[in-house]
Steps between C-alpha positions, in 0.01 A plus 500: 500500500242658278566655164380862454487599135490876455327589173648849474862397450461196443678357804465197723604504856479235778336579841439297806364690801593833352242726345481539123651845534784393728601213272490733191711770659757249628525380137575851379147555340403869497147420637305816572467541883532737792370411847532114489232485778172491307436878556589693178370269225799574263573129444144427399509209251273273300505131594471327159562144601528307832416559859643721774451560880461867586649649826292769664494829316320839518167494310580841343797331314279221344121538503242216470423576136874467413523172698199365305674607179809283582737774623742435789773694670837352429639602838225301684470199266667163559470251221320174591563363149694603199352835398512753218466867591502831319568831679274798426742784578796617298840321579791738567807349339707794638439387862835379650504126559435343840819384677615370836780685674687527830548832680655630809344737751688830490263717710199463726328819620178573672364803309149500655351329801369212279742519209856362449717613207712204381791535258647200332807449288455228233778240487613475136311628209234767605130463492358651183156656545274780387410777739184398687558122504552274800682184616454211737732510805577198719667548835690217676337239270152615590204533257529768223326823553463780233630850535543776242829647414516857624834584313513592136639219276823702443595449862649154562407507872161374540267691743177369659257651749360237718197563724490310835203268506605257771533213250788274408666719249437846635562386858830349402610825326398702794658298765759247375652602171851629521745687269695239311219238489421334171159548342358302201356734235276377208359732244413732357116483484215738427351687213442860669841622395614824335478501115663760268251789462489859441191562711459668847542225774286491809608258780257420792645300796346366814727386784794287366353537154749776494776236431422429131392853429834636641673278243275615236523881578881489537541320165256734330693806619831341404370438161366846451593772754217718377229226517177607654456271795264519799535265805236478754601290809227398746579397865305491827693756690831699501706221641389264225607733223848378425729610218342848478827694546666336197181549281455861612867567416422376140260778452774761534698321223214421258266791419221278387515243778236537773488297826181521698482303834155425621398385866183302550505498883749768633533477872530878539570820309695442178625696216395235249183457327246267666230260383518197259777528242276450200289794633795732483564400148128566416537851652810582286402344156182584316596274204770235455480469121844406368645409828663167587384401856694251714325406829633271767383420857210335678229352286228743614710798424619364165137444392381842604799677331450293184134589496585866530753482219243347269238756597748785438578382148812284533510225236453150650820375340696793657397399856757257653398359837685310763248395787672358802298220672635385836634133475300255701780382724579866596158588604368193674533211270162343431321833546611641177442183312156477638415860401604412140301179507196667617526774245573253226251233578546139399477569131567224235748557227496265203323242720742509789404668836707780656683336786600667828870439504719443803802658338547873517418680167773683329561833656449851356754776539565677829224370725368821644 
């Protein structure tokens, strides 16, 4: 076991095969993080002493100049020796602590051709989380997979929207999971959650990115019935656009809530807007100064929407992103790991080469 000294607290945690971030979160340390997959860069840290091995990560999250300067991603770093690290972001001590709970399946419903809505009842004390966060779910003792809570925190029944990818977790949910089955829940995780604010809120979802944004929108409207909230939901075609009846009904009860479905590849005539979801936002908003912008969905969509928000005047700190990267096992195992490895290269961090690892990387929420 290696000792990880965290300069910010100060705190010392022990880690074996876990990443620095996983060990810190398990010890209750409010380490800044979001995706846990080396995509977002939120857990970027300075390695002050010792050596680490780095799992594959997206080069956009940690560029070569940062690597040369001794920076690492805590979610991708495994300690080879005792190490000392210092995170660069701001810790959030208001984030609920990570806990492991048991839950029972209360409802399984196919809400779109590739999406199942799963509702769980926690056994014992409920899961405390902030709107927009996610949790790891384990089915029948299988490996954990991460999915965002779609319900507001005030609702004790946990709701998840799970896209079918043909992998172990999504395949099990789609074909074998039954009402009454037990599910292991660990969380909450994620930094792209709703903060108290008095600004207009813009939410941009792609696919099952609707899950965390549903939680955020319902919570924001519950806190302030007159809040100015726009929700844009992107899907491929009408059949993929789930939850629209509920969200459309909200517009009749909240004068300042606007719901805009957008279809990228409609199979025929449609009453909805068409094109890419961020393009619909661009057509409606000349400026986004003063807005809080939440974005969740596939990586490419998230990056395009984030670039748009910055271009239209949204402050960088007011843009909270939740990019969904498919988990390797659910999209062909080694293929996804190979893509990350090719993009990352065999960089060296503190004298230690990045290694291709046979274990699956920690999953992001909601694998699209």
